[in-house]
C-alpha positions, -999 to +999 in steps of 0.1 A: +484-398+280+484-406+237+513-414+221+512-385+199+515-362+237+548-384+244+563-382+210+600-368+210+607-341+190+620-358+164+588-382+164+566-350+161+589-337+122+582-370+112+545-366+119+547-334+107+559-344+075+535-352+048+539-383+022+565-369-003+581-344+021+617-347+025+631-359+057+655-330+077+684-351+064+674-350+029+668-311+033+704-309+046+712-322+014+694-304-008+707-270+007+738-286+003+735-297-038+719-265-046+742-238-024+772-259-039+759-258-073+756-220-069+784-219-063+805-235-083+781-214-110+789-182-095+824-193-103+816-202-137+801-168-140+830-145-132+854-170-155+832-159-180+831-121-176+871-119-170+872-141-201+858-106-219+868-082-195+896-093-174+926-069-181+899-041-184+894-019-150+865-041-135+892-072-137+907-067-103+868-066-086+856-095-111+885-113-098+877-107-058+844-115-062+853-148-082+883-162-058+854-153-031+833-177-048+854-198-052+862-200-017+826-207-003+827-231-033+857-251-018+839-250+019+809-265+001+830-293-014+841-301+021+807-303+032+791-325+003+820-344+009+815-347+049+778-358+045+782-376+019+755-358-006+754-362-041+762-327-062+737-322-083+734-337-118+733-307-138+769-292-131+780-303-170+754-273-176+766-253-150+801-251-166+785-242-200+754-219-187+772-199-162+804-190-182+779-187-211+756-159-191+794-144-175+803-141-211+774-130-229+771-101-201+810-090-197+802-083-238+773-063-231+799-040-216+814-039-181+780-019-164+760-048-175+783-077-160+781-060-129+744-058-132+742-097-137+761-098-105+735-074-085+705-099-101+720-134-091+731-119-058+697-103-048+683-140-062+712-154-036+700-132-007+665-142-010+677-178-013+704-179+017+681-161+045+651-188+035+678-211+042+689-199+072+661-195+088+644-231+079+681-243+098+670-222+131+690-237+157+694-270+145+724-268+123+745-239+140+776-248+116+765-248+086+733-216+093+767-197+105+786-212+070+756-196+047+750-163+068+791-157+061+788-162+029+756-143+023+771-116+039+798-117+012+772-118-020+757-086-002+788-072-009+796-078-042+760-070-052+765-037-033+800-034-051+785-042-081+760-011-081+788+009-072+803+003-109+777+015-124+754-020-126+719+004-122+733+024-150+738-005-180+714-003-206+684-025-204+693-030-169+656-035-161+655-066-188+684-078-183+680-083-144+647-098-145+657-119-169+688-134-151+671-136-118+643-159-139+674-181-146+690-181-110+659-194-094+653-221-120+692-227-116+678-230-074+649-252-082+666-276-108+696-278-085+676-284-049+656-314-073+680-333-093 
């Protein structure tokens, strides 16, 4: 038998990695970093929307979704502390950008705020699905946490659709812009 044939599974993983590929530990750190940033950004979006619409008919719905995002954020704060993962260096940007996106979408009206939610949650659904698949059986607790949060995010999307998101003026344009910004934020937060 060759040395490669007798290698442990961990050694096989290392043998498949190309130079510059992140280690399994770095992959988990990147997941935690980006998920923490995403939940932080989501809280800020809802806070921006509530600054404009907090007393409207949508106020209670926005509060409910914000509170769920806060719970997600607290969980990821525990994970990054436990795993000693550095949060993204872009947190100050997401602090301002999330709030600004929330306010801007709310200033366009309740339906536009809901359209923003739908767009963000569609991107997060795909993002979380990819992470769940990538984790496989290696990190059952993290995988289950992400799966549970994905369920909440899909409920936010459904709630926003039920409250007229798709009837927002310029829905396709607004949705496309928010999705592009969300994907860019994910890419950047994973790396920086």
